[in-house]
N, C-alpha and C positions, 0 to 999 in steps of 0.2 A: 344683191340686197345686202345692206350693211347688217351685221349681226348686232344684237342688242344684249346688254348684260345689266343685271341688277346686283349691286353689292350692298349687303347689310354691314354696318360698321365701317363705312367708307372713310370716315374721318380719322380712323386710327392708322397706325403704322402700316399694317398689311393692306388695309383697304385703300389707302391713298397710293401706295406703290402699285397695287394691282390695277387701280383705275388708270394710272399712267401707262402701264403695259398694254392694257386693252385699247386705250385711245391710240397708241402707237400702231396697233394692229387694225385700226379702222373701225372699231366698235362705237356704237352709241352707248354711253354709260349713264346709268341711273344709280343714285345712292339713297339708301334708306337711312334716315337719321331720327333720333328721338327728340333732339332740341329743334327749335324753329329753324327753318332753312336760311333765315337771315342771320343766324349766329355765326360767329367767327370759327372757321375750321382751318386752323393754321396749316395743317398738312396738305390741304387742297389749294393753297394760295396760287400755285403755279398753273392750276388747271380748272379753277373755280368756274370760269366762263365756258368750259367745255363739257361739264357734267351737269345733270339735272338732279337736284336733291328733292326728296319727297319725305315729309314728316309722317311717321307712323310708328305704332308700338308693335314690336315683334310678338307680343303676347295677344294682340288683337287679331284673331284669325280673319274676321270679316273685313277688316281694314286691309289686311294683306291681300286678300282676294281682289279687292278693288284696285290696289296698286298693281298687281300682276296683270289684271285685265286692261289696265290703263297703259302701261309701258310695254307689255307683250314681250318680255325678254326671252331670248333663246337659252340663256344661261343665268343661273342665280348662284352667287357666292355668299355663303352665310358665314360672315366673320364677326358678327355682333355677339360679344361676350366679354365679361370682365377678363382681363388678361394677366393681372398681377396676382400670382398664386398666393402669397402670404395674406393678401386682403380677403381671400375667400374664407379665412377663419373668422374674420370680423363681420363678413356679410354673406354667410352661407345660404340664406334664403334667396337673396338677390342673385347670387351665383347660380343657384339651382334653377331659378325662374328663367334666366336667359340662356344658360348653357345646356339646359335639359328641356324644360317645357317650351321654350322659344323655338327650339329645333322642330319639335313636334307640331307646333302651331304653323310653322312655315311649310313643312311637308304636307300638312292637311290643306293649306291654302293652295299649294301647287297642284294637288290632286283635283281640287275644285275648279281652279282656273284653267290649267293646261298641263296635263300630265306628260307632255312631251318635253317640258323644260328640263334641261340638264342642271343638276344641283351639285355644288361643292360644299361639303361640311368641314369646317375647321376643327379637326380633332387635335390631340396633344399627346406628347410623350408622358404627360402626367397620368394618363390612363394606366400605365404600367406600374406606377408607384414603386413598390418593392419588387423588382422584376425577378422572374424565375430563371432568367438566362441573360447573359451578356455576350454580344450585343442583342438588342431586341429586334424582332422582325414582325411582320404582319400577323404571324401565327403565335406570337408570345401571349400567354394568358394575361388577361387584364387583372390588375391588383391595385387599384388606386387607394391612396391613403390621405389625400387632402380633399376638402369639399370641392375644390376646383376639379381635381382629377375624377372624383366620383360623378360630378355633373357632366363632365366631358365624356366619361364612359357611357353614361346613359345616351347622350347624343350620338355617340359612335354606334351603339347597339341599335338605336331606333332607325338610323339610316340604313343599316343592314336589313332590318325588319321590313322597312318600306320597299327596299330594293327587291327583296325576295317575294313579298306578298303582292305588291302592286306593279312590279316591273319598272319602277322609276330609274332613270339614269342618274343615280345619286352616288357620289364617290366621297370617300373620307381621306383627308390628308393628315397623317399622324406626324405633325411637325415637332421637331425638337427646337431648342432655344435658337431664335433667330433675331438678329439685332440690326439696327440702323440708327442714324442720328435722329430719327423721329420718335424714338422711345423716350418716355419721361425719365427723369433722373431717379425714379424709384427702382429702375432696373439696373442691376449691378454694372454691366459694361458701360452704360451711359454715365453712371455715377463715377466710375473710375476715370473715364475719359475726360469728364468735366473737371474732376479734381486735378488731373495732370495738367490740363490746359490752364486752369485757373491759377494753380501754383506757379507755373512757368511764367505767367503774366503778372505775378505779384499781387493777385487778387485774393488769394487765400493762402493758408500756411500748412494745412494738414488734411489727412484723409483718414476717417475712422472706418474700420472694417471688422468683420467677425471672424470668419474661418478662411485662412489663406489656402488651406489644403482642399477645400471643396472643389469638385470638378464638374464641368458641364460639356455637353456637345453643342458648341456655339457655331452658328452659321450666319450668313448675310441674308437679310430679309428679301432683298431684291431677287436673289436666287430662288427663294422659297415660293414667292408669288408666281414665278414662272412655272414651277411645278404644279401649282393649283390650276393654271390655265391648261397645261398639258393633259391633266387628268380628264378634263371635260372635252378634249378633242379625240378621245379614244372611242372606239366603236362600242365597247362594253364598259360599264361602271365597275369600280373596284376600290379597294383601300390600299394606301401606299404609305410606307415610312419615308419621311423626308428628313435627312440628317447628313452630317459630314462623316460620321463614323469615327471621329477623333475626339478624345477627351482632353480638355485643357483645364488647368487649375486656376484659381483666382490669383495665385502667386504669379503664374505666367502672364495673366492678363495685366496685372499691375506692373510687372517688370517691363513688358513691351510698351505699355502706355507711357510710362515715365521715361523710358529709354528714348522714345520718339521725340521728347522735348528736352533731351540731354540732362535729365535729372536722376539722381540716385534715390530710388523709391524708399529705401530704408530710412532716409532722413525725414520723411514726411508721413509715412503710414503708421497709424496707431491701431492697436487691437482692443476692441471692446467685446467682451464675452457675451454681453447681452444681445449683440447683433447676430450671434450664431443661430442658424436655423434649428428648429426642433427635430426630434427623431422622426416625426411624421412628414418631414420635407427632406427626402433622402437624396443622396448623391449618386453619381456614376451611372446616370441614365445615358446610354449611348446607342444610337440607331444604326441598323444595317439597311442601307438604301439600295441594295442590289436589285430588288424588283423594279424600283423606279428607274434605275439605270438601264435595266434590260428592256422594260416595256414602254417607258416614256422617253428614253434617250436623254434622261436628265442627269446633269452633273453639277455640283456646286462649283462656281467659277471663282469665288472670292475665298481665299484661304484665311486662316485665323489671324495671322500676322497682318495681312492686308486689311482685314476687318477692323482690327484695333487701330491701325493707322487712319482709316477712314473716320472712325469715331472721334479720335483726338483732333484730327484736322477740322472736322465739322465744329467741334467745340471751340477751337481756336478762332475760327471764322466768326462764330456767333458772339463770343466774348469780345472780340475786337470790333463788333458792330457791323461786320460785313454779312451779306446774305449767305445762308447755307446752301450748298449745291443741292438741287432737288433730287439728284440720283443717289445721295448717300443717306 
């Protein structure tokens, strides 16, 4: 019997990459979307005829029960949530609704429809906020400082609560920054890759950034969705940090991106202090994925330099008018 999976947020970076992974493994894949199913979901272009989209509101518990009873998934991956952290300061209520209340609504719907469904909840390194230790593990105390981090912390805790009280097979992936060419240009790696490609093609002349010293634990999204799937193949549910364990600065990101197109970044990069993140958007979050390595057999396969190359190549392809590779 083919396994069936339901992905909320299937139109985003992670959702589309996860859908491809599951299809490659022989799954029937359903996707929950808020917009009409007839809308354009660019990230799904390569697989649109192989997935079934269902329009429903994550906050509508009764509608979710109907969806679950209709497609009868063995696995549910909850990826539906605002993902751009700075935007959570402008839309804190919306962020809380989907990253916190929406998780609870989905868990209740699963209890009502079929409590044997295995659940993956997308958590985030933002739950650690100002971390008590470096690197962070699954045992590091939560100390979120952004509306996004606070909402994700609620989601993380409620999954633990339902796992303990109701015995749900619900796992949380504490994912650190993970990128691909499917990220919007709001995200720094995509912004830098786009600028390097654009400048090299003579389409633009400069790149404005805030803090070159800011550091992140950046990985490749394709590696991270593989970890999501691995979590739901385990006999027992659990929480896992998914990270590279390496910190890289914006300076390194810029240097590698421009180096790939044979340009001297210092000729094109301008600093705008207004673009610096505030004190409540802290740096140096870096994860220790030892548990995932040990229990899931997971390892990141794409290193930082290769990630930057993939992003720049994808932007060059796009700007030249050629189709972007679906795997990047």
